[in-house]
N, C-alpha and C positions, 0 to 999 in steps of 0.2 A: 686736882688742877694740873694742867700741863706745865711744862717748864717755862714756856713763854709767859704764861699768866703769873707764875710764881716770881719771875724776874721783874715783871711790871709791878706786881704788888710790893716787891722789895724796894723798887725805886719810889713808889708812892709812899711807903713808910718813911723813907728818907726825906721826901718832900714835905710830908706832914710834920715830921720832927723839926723841920726848919720853919714851919708855919707859913709856907708859900702856897698861895691859892691861884696865882696867875703869873703870866710871864714865862721866863726861862728858869731852868735849874741846872746848875753844874754838878754833875755827879762827883763826889769827893775822890780825889786821887788816891787817898789811903785805901779805898775799897778796890782791891785788885780783882782781876777776873777769877783767880783762884778762890778768893774770899766769897765772891758772888756765887760761885759754883757750890761751895760748902754751905752757904746760907740757904740756897734753894734746892739742895740735895740732888745735884747733877754734876756733870763733868765740866772741866774748864773748856773743852772743845765745844760742848753744847752751848755754853755761855757765849763763846766767840761767834758761833753761828747765829745765835739769837740777837746779839748786838748788831751783827751785819744785816740781819733781817730788819731790825728796827731802823737801821740807817737807810735801807732801801725804801722803807715805808715813810721816810722823812719824819720820823718821830724823834730820832736822836741824830745830832750832828757831832762830828769829830773835828774839832778846830784846835790846832796847836796842841795836840795830845790831851785835850779836854773833851770829855763826853758831855754834851749839853742836850737836855730835854728841851726841845724847841718851844712847845706849847703845853704848859702844865695842865691847863683845863682840859684840853683835848686828850692828853695822856690819861688823866683820871677817868674820863668817860669810857675808856677802853674796857675797864673792868668794874664799872659802876654796879653791874648786876651780879658780879662774881662774889664779892665779899659776903 
């Protein structure tokens, strides 16, 4: 799996641990870019690039230093066939 898929799967794991099936999800602030990079076996710079890419695709919003997954259902469909 590529780094983007691994990052999306990481976020989906967080979403599922909170039992959220629809609406928005705020990515916990305790999860730093460095932590994300370590969890998906990549570099912090790659995570930054991927987060920027997800923002450009309007999948993640950055509001007041909060990363928000705008549409949980749409986000889950991105990797529905990957798991």
